[in-house]
VMD Tcl script that draws the C-alpha trace (Angstrom):
set ca {
  {-3.03 35.93 15.24}
  {-2.28 33.12 17.83}
  {0.28 33.45 20.42}
  {1.87 30.34 21.96}
  {3.66 30.44 25.19}
  {3.39 27.50 27.39}
  {1.01 25.46 25.44}
  {2.20 21.81 24.89}
  {3.08 20.62 21.66}
  {-0.09 18.48 21.68}
  {-2.27 21.32 22.23}
  {-0.45 23.18 19.59}
  {-0.93 20.40 17.05}
  {-4.65 20.22 17.97}
  {-5.12 24.02 17.41}
  {-3.43 24.40 13.96}
  {-5.25 21.41 12.72}
  {-8.57 22.89 13.63}
  {-7.36 26.00 11.86}
  {-6.45 24.18 8.82}
  {-9.91 22.88 8.23}
  {-10.63 26.43 7.13}
  {-7.38 27.00 5.22}
  {-7.46 26.45 1.26}
  {-4.20 25.29 -0.83}
  {-1.33 27.82 -0.87}
  {-3.22 30.04 1.76}
  {-0.74 31.36 4.53}
  {-1.46 31.27 8.11}
  {0.52 32.33 10.89}
  {1.42 32.17 14.67}
  {3.83 33.86 17.36}
  {6.29 31.66 19.32}
  {9.45 32.41 21.15}
  {12.26 33.07 18.90}
  {14.46 30.09 18.60}
  {17.72 32.40 18.05}
  {16.97 33.63 21.53}
  {19.31 31.13 23.10}
  {21.53 27.93 21.97}
  {22.10 24.44 23.62}
  {18.43 24.32 24.70}
  {16.30 21.28 24.41}
  {12.72 21.78 23.23}
  {10.61 21.98 26.47}
  {12.71 24.06 28.32}
  {10.85 27.06 29.91}
  {12.47 30.42 28.85}
  {11.21 33.53 30.80}
  {11.14 37.17 29.27}
  {9.62 40.32 30.92}
  {7.76 37.99 33.67}
  {6.22 35.88 30.53}
  {7.35 32.35 30.44}
  {7.60 30.26 27.20}
  {8.31 26.88 26.13}
  {11.30 26.70 23.94}
  {11.31 24.77 20.60}
  {13.80 25.33 17.85}
  {13.36 26.10 14.01}
  {13.39 22.12 13.34}
  {10.31 21.38 15.43}
  {8.48 24.00 13.31}
  {9.77 22.80 10.36}
  {8.76 19.16 11.20}
  {5.43 20.05 12.16}
  {4.85 22.14 8.92}
  {5.66 18.84 7.24}
  {3.16 16.74 9.31}
  {0.52 19.04 8.91}
  {1.00 19.09 4.99}
  {2.35 22.71 4.76}
  {5.60 24.51 3.85}
  {7.41 26.68 6.20}
  {8.13 30.02 4.85}
  {10.81 32.52 6.10}
  {9.63 33.42 9.59}
  {9.43 37.20 10.56}
  {10.51 39.09 13.54}
  {7.42 39.88 15.87}
  {8.92 41.50 18.88}
  {12.45 41.36 20.56}
  {11.94 37.83 21.78}
  {9.51 36.61 19.48}
  {8.89 35.60 15.85}
  {5.80 35.05 13.54}
  {5.81 31.40 12.24}
  {4.35 31.22 8.45}
  {2.88 28.05 7.18}
  {1.50 27.53 3.78}
  {-1.00 24.88 2.95}
  {0.14 22.43 0.38}
  {-2.20 21.50 -2.52}
  {-2.42 17.74 -1.58}
  {-3.76 17.19 -5.18}
  {-0.60 18.22 -6.82}
  {1.26 15.12 -6.65}
  {2.47 12.35 -9.20}
  {1.00 9.81 -6.70}
  {-2.58 10.75 -7.36}
  {-2.10 11.38 -11.19}
  {-4.08 9.18 -13.84}
  {-2.52 8.92 -16.98}
  {-4.01 6.89 -20.21}
  {-0.34 5.89 -21.21}
  {1.15 3.78 -18.26}
  {4.46 4.06 -19.85}
  {4.24 8.02 -19.34}
  {3.19 8.07 -15.72}
  {7.04 9.02 -14.83}
  {7.78 10.70 -18.42}
  {9.01 14.13 -18.88}
  {5.81 15.73 -19.08}
  {4.58 14.41 -15.88}
  {4.81 15.94 -12.36}
  {7.57 13.18 -11.27}
  {9.88 14.81 -13.82}
  {10.29 18.07 -11.88}
  {11.55 16.09 -9.08}
  {15.23 16.09 -8.47}
  {16.31 13.99 -5.54}
  {19.95 14.89 -5.70}
  {18.78 18.40 -4.30}
  {17.17 16.74 -1.11}
  {19.87 16.32 1.65}
  {18.47 13.33 3.30}
  {18.43 11.25 -0.13}
  {21.70 12.87 -1.59}
  {23.64 12.06 1.70}
  {22.53 8.55 2.01}
  {22.77 7.54 -1.38}
  {26.17 8.66 -1.42}
  {26.95 6.59 1.90}
  {25.72 3.61 -0.19}
  {27.86 4.59 -3.08}
  {31.04 4.97 -1.09}
  {30.21 1.54 0.85}
  {30.13 -0.34 -2.46}
  {33.48 1.25 -3.28}
  {31.89 2.82 -6.47}
  {34.86 3.97 -8.21}
  {36.18 0.04 -8.58}
  {33.06 -1.15 -10.07}
  {33.09 -1.57 -13.80}
  {29.59 -2.75 -15.02}
  {26.77 -1.09 -13.20}
  {22.86 -1.71 -14.11}
  {20.15 0.96 -12.92}
  {16.55 -0.45 -13.07}
  {14.14 2.49 -13.24}
  {16.82 5.18 -13.99}
  {14.07 7.69 -15.26}
  {16.13 11.26 -15.55}
  {19.45 9.78 -14.83}
  {19.99 11.53 -11.33}
  {21.62 8.37 -9.74}
  {24.30 8.33 -12.56}
  {24.93 11.99 -12.02}
  {25.87 11.70 -8.61}
  {28.15 8.70 -9.28}
  {29.90 11.02 -12.23}
  {30.40 13.55 -9.21}
  {31.95 10.77 -6.75}
  {33.64 8.51 -8.81}
  {36.97 9.19 -10.49}
  {36.66 6.21 -12.78}
  {33.29 7.08 -13.84}
  {34.22 7.06 -17.65}
  {35.98 3.83 -17.23}
  {32.71 2.23 -16.05}
  {30.29 1.19 -18.24}
  {26.53 2.14 -16.95}
  {23.18 0.47 -18.15}
  {20.08 2.49 -17.36}
  {16.52 1.02 -17.90}
  {13.35 2.69 -17.56}
  {9.73 1.90 -18.82}
  {9.23 5.43 -20.00}
  {10.06 6.33 -23.69}
  {10.30 10.16 -23.02}
  {12.46 9.68 -19.56}
  {14.93 7.47 -21.04}
  {15.23 9.64 -24.19}
  {15.92 12.54 -21.94}
  {18.44 10.58 -19.64}
  {20.23 9.45 -22.82}
  {20.70 13.12 -23.81}
  {22.06 13.99 -20.44}
  {24.77 11.08 -20.81}
  {25.82 11.05 -24.18}
  {29.35 9.39 -23.42}
  {30.01 5.73 -25.27}
  {30.44 4.20 -21.69}
  {26.41 4.85 -20.87}
  {23.43 2.94 -22.57}
  {19.91 3.79 -22.13}
  {17.13 1.16 -22.74}
  {13.67 1.54 -22.84}
  {12.11 -1.53 -21.43}
  {9.63 -3.43 -18.96}
  {11.91 -4.63 -16.06}
  {9.51 -7.33 -15.61}
  {11.00 -8.83 -18.99}
  {14.58 -8.47 -18.55}
  {15.13 -11.97 -19.81}
  {14.46 -10.52 -23.34}
  {17.53 -8.57 -23.08}
  {20.83 -10.07 -23.62}
  {22.35 -7.88 -20.47}
  {24.91 -10.15 -19.04}
  {26.20 -9.82 -15.24}
  {26.99 -6.73 -13.28}
  {29.27 -5.95 -10.31}
  {26.57 -3.38 -9.22}
  {22.91 -3.03 -9.35}
  {20.80 -0.04 -8.30}
  {17.14 0.39 -8.04}
  {15.82 3.27 -6.25}
  {11.97 3.85 -5.90}
  {11.23 1.05 -8.59}
  {11.03 -2.23 -7.09}
  {7.89 -1.55 -5.04}
  {6.14 0.07 -8.07}
  {2.52 -1.27 -9.09}
  {2.96 -4.07 -11.53}
  {6.38 -5.06 -10.29}
  {6.81 -8.61 -8.73}
  {9.16 -7.60 -6.28}
  {10.43 -10.84 -4.57}
  {10.92 -12.93 -7.85}
  {12.84 -10.00 -9.27}
  {15.17 -9.63 -6.67}
  {15.84 -13.17 -6.44}
  {16.46 -13.09 -10.29}
  {18.78 -9.98 -10.11}
  {20.78 -11.75 -7.48}
  {21.20 -15.07 -9.36}
  {21.19 -14.07 -12.87}
  {22.59 -10.31 -13.28}
  {24.88 -10.14 -10.47}
  {28.62 -11.11 -10.60}
  {30.38 -13.31 -8.00}
  {31.78 -9.84 -6.19}
  {28.74 -7.87 -7.36}
  {26.71 -5.57 -4.92}
  {23.34 -4.06 -4.87}
  {21.76 -0.74 -3.84}
  {18.08 -0.60 -3.44}
  {16.12 2.32 -2.40}
  {12.94 2.36 -0.91}
  {10.50 5.45 -0.61}
  {9.41 6.21 2.89}
  {8.10 9.44 1.52}
  {5.62 11.16 -0.78}
  {6.25 14.24 -3.20}
  {3.57 16.84 -2.87}
  {3.06 20.36 -4.39}
  {6.74 20.57 -4.50}
  {7.99 19.34 -1.10}
  {9.01 15.71 -0.17}
  {6.95 14.58 2.70}
  {8.18 11.84 5.23}
  {6.40 8.64 5.68}
  {5.20 5.95 3.57}
  {1.64 5.88 2.75}
  {-0.37 2.77 2.53}
  {-3.51 2.22 0.99}
  {-6.86 2.87 3.24}
  {-4.80 5.00 5.87}
  {-4.70 8.56 6.01}
  {-1.57 8.97 7.65}
  {2.09 7.26 7.24}
  {1.89 3.46 7.67}
  {5.28 1.63 7.19}
  {4.27 -2.14 7.50}
  {4.70 -2.77 3.66}
  {8.15 -1.16 3.36}
  {9.40 -2.74 6.51}
  {8.25 -6.01 5.40}
  {9.89 -5.43 1.89}
  {13.22 -4.55 3.59}
  {13.18 -7.40 6.10}
  {12.68 -9.75 3.40}
  {15.31 -8.44 1.06}
  {17.83 -8.21 4.23}
  {17.10 -11.68 5.15}
  {17.34 -13.19 1.59}
  {20.66 -11.16 0.97}
  {22.16 -12.46 4.31}
  {21.30 -15.95 3.25}
  {23.34 -15.63 0.33}
  {26.27 -14.24 2.07}
  {26.06 -10.46 1.54}
  {26.83 -7.89 4.32}
  {23.65 -5.67 4.32}
  {23.09 -2.61 5.97}
  {19.76 -0.48 6.20}
  {20.12 3.37 6.30}
  {18.35 6.69 5.11}
  {15.31 8.46 6.19}
  {12.95 9.74 3.40}
  {14.39 6.89 1.43}
  {15.85 3.91 2.88}
  {18.76 2.13 1.45}
  {19.53 -1.46 1.63}
  {23.20 -1.76 0.62}
  {24.60 -5.38 0.08}
  {28.28 -6.29 -0.53}
  {29.62 -9.92 -0.78}
  {31.11 -11.43 1.76}
  {34.30 -12.88 0.44}
  {35.53 -16.24 1.80}
  {39.17 -15.94 3.08}
  {41.42 -18.70 1.66}
}
mol new
graphics top color blue
foreach p $ca { graphics top sphere $p radius 0.5 }
foreach p [lrange $ca 0 end-1] q [lrange $ca 1 end] { graphics top cylinder $p $q radius 0.2 }
display resetview
Protein backbone atom coordinates (compact mmCIF):
# COMPACT_ATOMS: atom_id res chain seq x y z
CA UNK A 1 0.00 0.00 0.00
CA UNK A 2 1.36 3.40 -1.02
CA UNK A 3 2.29 5.90 1.73
CA UNK A 4 2.26 9.56 0.72
CA UNK A 5 4.36 11.98 2.78
CA UNK A 6 5.82 14.97 0.92
CA UNK A 7 4.77 14.10 -2.63
CA UNK A 8 3.06 16.97 -4.42
CA UNK A 9 -0.61 16.67 -5.38
CA UNK A 10 0.42 16.47 -9.02
CA UNK A 11 2.66 13.50 -8.22
CA UNK A 12 -0.13 11.82 -6.28
CA UNK A 13 -2.62 12.28 -9.13
CA UNK A 14 -0.11 10.85 -11.61
CA UNK A 15 0.59 7.81 -9.41
CA UNK A 16 -3.08 7.08 -8.70
CA UNK A 17 -4.10 7.48 -12.34
CA UNK A 18 -1.44 4.93 -13.24
CA UNK A 19 -2.81 2.52 -10.61
CA UNK A 20 -6.36 3.05 -11.84
CA UNK A 21 -5.40 1.63 -15.22
CA UNK A 22 -5.35 -1.77 -13.49
CA UNK A 23 -8.45 -1.31 -11.32
CA UNK A 24 -11.89 -2.59 -12.34
CA UNK A 25 -15.25 -1.00 -11.62
CA UNK A 26 -16.19 -1.19 -7.91
CA UNK A 27 -12.70 -2.39 -6.92
CA UNK A 28 -11.26 -0.61 -3.87
CA UNK A 29 -7.74 0.74 -3.74
CA UNK A 30 -6.07 2.37 -0.75
CA UNK A 31 -3.23 4.67 0.26
CA UNK A 32 -1.94 6.20 3.49
CA UNK A 33 -1.72 9.94 4.24
CA UNK A 34 -1.39 12.26 7.22
CA UNK A 35 -4.59 12.25 9.31
CA UNK A 36 -6.50 15.44 8.37
CA UNK A 37 -7.85 15.55 11.94
CA UNK A 38 -4.37 15.93 13.41
CA UNK A 39 -4.69 19.72 13.31
CA UNK A 40 -7.20 22.43 12.43
CA UNK A 41 -7.16 25.80 10.62
CA UNK A 42 -4.37 24.43 8.46
CA UNK A 43 -4.17 25.08 4.73
CA UNK A 44 -3.34 22.36 2.22
CA UNK A 45 0.37 22.35 1.51
CA UNK A 46 1.48 23.07 5.07
CA UNK A 47 4.31 20.86 6.31
CA UNK A 48 3.46 18.78 9.39
CA UNK A 49 6.17 16.82 11.21
CA UNK A 50 5.59 13.80 13.46
CA UNK A 51 8.37 11.59 14.85
CA UNK A 52 10.90 13.33 12.60
CA UNK A 53 8.88 12.45 9.50
CA UNK A 54 7.46 15.30 7.41
CA UNK A 55 4.07 15.25 5.66
CA UNK A 56 2.24 17.66 3.37
CA UNK A 57 -1.08 18.40 5.02
CA UNK A 58 -4.37 18.04 3.12
CA UNK A 59 -7.92 18.02 4.45
CA UNK A 60 -10.61 15.49 3.63
CA UNK A 61 -12.11 17.87 1.08
CA UNK A 62 -8.96 17.51 -1.01
CA UNK A 63 -9.35 13.73 -0.99
CA UNK A 64 -13.08 13.79 -1.81
CA UNK A 65 -12.35 16.20 -4.67
CA UNK A 66 -9.60 13.90 -5.92
CA UNK A 67 -11.90 10.88 -5.75
CA UNK A 68 -14.38 12.68 -7.99
CA UNK A 69 -11.70 13.74 -10.47
CA UNK A 70 -10.58 10.12 -10.75
CA UNK A 71 -14.16 8.85 -11.18
CA UNK A 72 -14.15 7.18 -7.80
CA UNK A 73 -16.26 7.37 -4.65
CA UNK A 74 -14.51 7.96 -1.37
CA UNK A 75 -15.29 5.33 1.23
CA UNK A 76 -14.92 5.71 5.01
CA UNK A 77 -11.22 6.24 5.87
CA UNK A 78 -9.61 3.88 8.37
CA UNK A 79 -7.14 4.73 11.11
CA UNK A 80 -3.68 3.49 10.13
CA UNK A 81 -1.48 4.84 12.91
CA UNK A 82 -1.60 7.60 15.52
CA UNK A 83 -1.00 10.30 12.90
CA UNK A 84 -2.04 8.65 9.62
CA UNK A 85 -5.19 7.28 7.97
CA UNK A 86 -5.89 4.91 5.12
CA UNK A 87 -7.85 6.62 2.34
CA UNK A 88 -10.11 4.23 0.40
CA UNK A 89 -11.31 4.91 -3.12
CA UNK A 90 -13.76 2.76 -5.05
CA UNK A 91 -13.66 2.92 -8.83
CA UNK A 92 -16.99 3.96 -10.38
CA UNK A 93 -18.60 2.02 -13.19
CA UNK A 94 -18.51 4.75 -15.82
CA UNK A 95 -20.93 2.79 -18.00
CA UNK A 96 -23.62 2.97 -15.30
CA UNK A 97 -25.15 6.26 -16.36
CA UNK A 98 -28.31 7.46 -18.07
CA UNK A 99 -26.05 9.68 -20.22
CA UNK A 100 -24.75 6.62 -22.09
CA UNK A 101 -28.00 4.66 -22.14
CA UNK A 102 -29.71 3.93 -25.45
CA UNK A 103 -33.47 3.36 -25.55
CA UNK A 104 -35.90 2.41 -28.29
CA UNK A 105 -38.62 4.74 -26.98
CA UNK A 106 -37.04 8.20 -26.63
CA UNK A 107 -39.93 9.35 -24.44
CA UNK A 108 -38.81 6.88 -21.76
CA UNK A 109 -35.12 7.77 -21.61
CA UNK A 110 -36.01 9.61 -18.39
CA UNK A 111 -38.91 7.36 -17.40
CA UNK A 112 -39.55 5.53 -14.12
CA UNK A 113 -37.59 2.45 -15.25
CA UNK A 114 -34.54 4.42 -16.37
CA UNK A 115 -31.32 5.06 -14.37
CA UNK A 116 -32.36 8.74 -14.31
CA UNK A 117 -35.35 7.89 -12.11
CA UNK A 118 -32.98 6.86 -9.30
CA UNK A 119 -31.67 10.42 -9.01
CA UNK A 120 -32.98 12.68 -6.26
CA UNK A 121 -31.39 16.09 -6.74
CA UNK A 122 -33.00 17.33 -3.52
CA UNK A 123 -30.56 15.17 -1.54
CA UNK A 124 -27.52 16.79 -3.14
CA UNK A 125 -26.46 19.81 -0.98
CA UNK A 126 -24.88 21.73 -3.85
CA UNK A 127 -28.11 21.47 -5.85
CA UNK A 128 -30.73 21.98 -3.17
CA UNK A 129 -29.04 24.98 -1.57
CA UNK A 130 -28.59 26.83 -4.89
CA UNK A 131 -32.17 26.00 -5.96
CA UNK A 132 -33.53 27.15 -2.60
CA UNK A 133 -31.64 30.44 -2.96
CA UNK A 134 -33.20 30.92 -6.41
CA UNK A 135 -36.68 30.25 -5.00
CA UNK A 136 -36.13 32.80 -2.25
CA UNK A 137 -34.83 35.32 -4.82
CA UNK A 138 -38.06 35.10 -6.83
CA UNK A 139 -40.14 35.32 -3.63
CA UNK A 140 -41.75 31.94 -4.25
CA UNK A 141 -44.48 32.38 -1.61
CA UNK A 142 -46.00 35.27 -3.63
CA UNK A 143 -46.11 33.41 -6.95
CA UNK A 144 -49.56 32.15 -7.97
CA UNK A 145 -49.04 30.44 -11.35
CA UNK A 146 -45.91 28.32 -11.78
CA UNK A 147 -44.84 26.37 -14.87
CA UNK A 148 -42.11 23.72 -14.78
CA UNK A 149 -40.76 22.40 -18.09
CA UNK A 150 -39.20 18.97 -17.68
CA UNK A 151 -40.77 18.24 -14.30
CA UNK A 152 -40.00 14.48 -14.42
CA UNK A 153 -40.59 13.07 -10.90
CA UNK A 154 -41.57 16.42 -9.39
CA UNK A 155 -38.54 17.09 -7.18
CA UNK A 156 -38.63 20.83 -7.95
CA UNK A 157 -42.23 21.08 -6.69
CA UNK A 158 -41.34 19.09 -3.58
CA UNK A 159 -38.83 21.71 -2.42
CA UNK A 160 -41.31 24.51 -3.15
CA UNK A 161 -43.84 22.71 -0.97
CA UNK A 162 -41.28 22.67 1.85
CA UNK A 163 -40.38 26.36 1.44
CA UNK A 164 -43.62 28.11 0.56
CA UNK A 165 -46.39 28.55 3.15
CA UNK A 166 -48.71 29.37 0.22
CA UNK A 167 -48.06 26.18 -1.73
CA UNK A 168 -51.73 25.15 -1.85
CA UNK A 169 -52.78 28.65 -2.90
CA UNK A 170 -50.53 28.47 -5.96
CA UNK A 171 -51.37 26.63 -9.18
CA UNK A 172 -48.54 24.48 -10.50
CA UNK A 173 -48.27 23.08 -14.01
CA UNK A 174 -45.63 20.44 -14.75
CA UNK A 175 -44.85 19.28 -18.28
CA UNK A 176 -42.69 16.31 -19.26
CA UNK A 177 -42.17 14.19 -22.36
CA UNK A 178 -42.09 10.89 -20.46
CA UNK A 179 -45.45 9.17 -19.95
CA UNK A 180 -44.29 7.15 -16.93
CA UNK A 181 -42.47 10.06 -15.27
CA UNK A 182 -45.42 12.43 -15.52
CA UNK A 183 -47.77 9.72 -14.23
CA UNK A 184 -45.48 9.15 -11.25
CA UNK A 185 -45.27 12.90 -10.56
CA UNK A 186 -49.07 13.06 -10.66
CA UNK A 187 -49.25 10.42 -7.94
CA UNK A 188 -46.89 12.46 -5.76
CA UNK A 189 -48.98 15.62 -6.12
CA UNK A 190 -52.65 14.73 -6.14
CA UNK A 191 -53.96 18.07 -4.87
CA UNK A 192 -56.20 20.12 -7.16
CA UNK A 193 -53.65 22.96 -7.44
CA UNK A 194 -51.16 20.76 -9.34
CA UNK A 195 -51.60 19.81 -13.01
CA UNK A 196 -49.28 17.37 -14.76
CA UNK A 197 -49.20 17.21 -18.58
CA UNK A 198 -47.39 14.75 -20.86
CA UNK A 199 -46.22 16.81 -23.81
CA UNK A 200 -43.28 17.77 -25.99
CA UNK A 201 -42.10 21.22 -24.84
CA UNK A 202 -41.13 22.05 -28.44
CA UNK A 203 -44.86 22.32 -29.18
CA UNK A 204 -46.23 24.32 -26.27
CA UNK A 205 -48.38 26.31 -28.70
CA UNK A 206 -50.74 23.33 -28.98
CA UNK A 207 -51.62 23.70 -25.28
CA UNK A 208 -53.82 26.47 -23.91
CA UNK A 209 -51.44 27.30 -21.07
CA UNK A 210 -51.87 31.04 -20.58
CA UNK A 211 -49.21 33.03 -18.73
CA UNK A 212 -47.24 32.32 -15.56
CA UNK A 213 -45.56 34.51 -12.97
CA UNK A 214 -42.77 31.94 -12.55
CA UNK A 215 -41.28 29.55 -15.10
CA UNK A 216 -38.81 26.89 -13.96
CA UNK A 217 -36.76 24.57 -16.13
CA UNK A 218 -33.83 22.62 -14.71
CA UNK A 219 -31.62 20.44 -16.87
CA UNK A 220 -34.13 20.43 -19.74
CA UNK A 221 -33.57 23.36 -22.10
CA UNK A 222 -30.14 22.03 -23.13
CA UNK A 223 -31.49 18.56 -23.90
CA UNK A 224 -30.94 17.14 -27.40
CA UNK A 225 -33.89 17.96 -29.59
CA UNK A 226 -34.74 21.20 -27.78
CA UNK A 227 -34.15 24.38 -29.78
CA UNK A 228 -32.87 26.34 -26.81
CA UNK A 229 -32.68 29.96 -27.94
CA UNK A 230 -36.04 30.22 -29.76
CA UNK A 231 -37.74 28.39 -26.89
CA UNK A 232 -36.29 30.77 -24.30
CA UNK A 233 -37.48 33.79 -26.29
CA UNK A 234 -40.93 32.26 -26.72
CA UNK A 235 -41.21 31.62 -22.98
CA UNK A 236 -40.36 35.23 -22.15
CA UNK A 237 -42.57 36.78 -24.81
CA UNK A 238 -45.61 34.49 -24.77
CA UNK A 239 -45.80 32.65 -21.44
CA UNK A 240 -44.48 35.05 -18.80
CA UNK A 241 -46.54 37.73 -17.09
CA UNK A 242 -45.42 41.36 -16.93
CA UNK A 243 -43.92 40.76 -13.47
CA UNK A 244 -42.92 37.15 -14.08
CA UNK A 245 -39.64 35.50 -13.12
CA UNK A 246 -37.54 32.59 -14.37
CA UNK A 247 -35.34 29.96 -12.75
CA UNK A 248 -33.25 28.06 -15.29
CA UNK A 249 -30.85 25.29 -14.25
CA UNK A 250 -27.93 24.25 -16.44
CA UNK A 251 -26.20 20.95 -15.61
CA UNK A 252 -22.50 21.33 -14.90
CA UNK A 253 -22.23 17.70 -13.89
CA UNK A 254 -22.85 14.10 -14.86
CA UNK A 255 -24.53 11.27 -12.97
CA UNK A 256 -22.39 8.13 -12.84
CA UNK A 257 -22.88 4.97 -10.77
CA UNK A 258 -24.79 6.72 -7.99
CA UNK A 259 -22.58 9.83 -7.88
CA UNK A 260 -23.02 13.39 -9.13
CA UNK A 261 -19.70 14.20 -10.79
CA UNK A 262 -18.76 17.85 -11.25
CA UNK A 263 -18.13 19.21 -14.73
CA UNK A 264 -20.07 19.49 -17.98
CA UNK A 265 -19.11 16.91 -20.59
CA UNK A 266 -18.89 17.99 -24.21
CA UNK A 267 -18.67 15.67 -27.25
CA UNK A 268 -15.15 14.73 -28.38
CA UNK A 269 -13.58 15.51 -24.98
CA UNK A 270 -12.63 12.98 -22.32
CA UNK A 271 -12.63 15.66 -19.62
CA UNK A 272 -14.93 18.44 -18.47
CA UNK A 273 -15.29 21.19 -21.07
CA UNK A 274 -17.64 24.06 -20.25
CA UNK A 275 -17.75 26.12 -23.45
CA UNK A 276 -21.29 25.10 -24.41
CA UNK A 277 -22.85 25.68 -20.99
CA UNK A 278 -21.06 29.03 -20.63
CA UNK A 279 -22.19 30.06 -24.11
CA UNK A 280 -25.83 29.25 -23.30
CA UNK A 281 -25.69 31.02 -19.94
CA UNK A 282 -24.13 34.10 -21.53
CA UNK A 283 -26.88 34.20 -24.18
CA UNK A 284 -29.55 33.80 -21.50
CA UNK A 285 -28.15 36.51 -19.27
CA UNK A 286 -27.69 39.00 -22.09
CA UNK A 287 -31.15 38.36 -23.59
CA UNK A 288 -32.92 38.65 -20.25
CA UNK A 289 -31.05 41.82 -19.29
CA UNK A 290 -32.06 43.35 -22.62
CA UNK A 291 -35.67 42.64 -21.63
CA UNK A 292 -35.29 44.40 -18.28
CA UNK A 293 -34.63 41.46 -16.00
CA UNK A 294 -32.28 41.46 -13.04
CA UNK A 295 -30.18 38.33 -13.58
CA UNK A 296 -27.92 36.34 -11.25
CA UNK A 297 -25.85 33.22 -11.97
CA UNK A 298 -25.27 30.89 -9.02
CA UNK A 299 -24.62 27.24 -8.25
CA UNK A 300 -21.92 24.63 -8.76
CA UNK A 301 -22.88 21.20 -10.16
CA UNK A 302 -26.01 22.92 -11.45
CA UNK A 303 -25.66 26.54 -12.55
CA UNK A 304 -28.79 28.60 -11.95
CA UNK A 305 -29.94 31.67 -13.82
CA UNK A 306 -32.47 33.53 -11.70
CA UNK A 307 -34.22 36.38 -13.48
CA UNK A 308 -36.70 38.83 -11.96
CA UNK A 309 -38.36 41.80 -13.67
CA UNK A 310 -37.02 45.26 -13.03
CA UNK A 311 -40.16 47.21 -12.23
CA UNK A 312 -40.23 50.81 -13.42
CA UNK A 313 -40.71 53.29 -10.62
CA UNK A 314 -43.58 55.70 -11.13
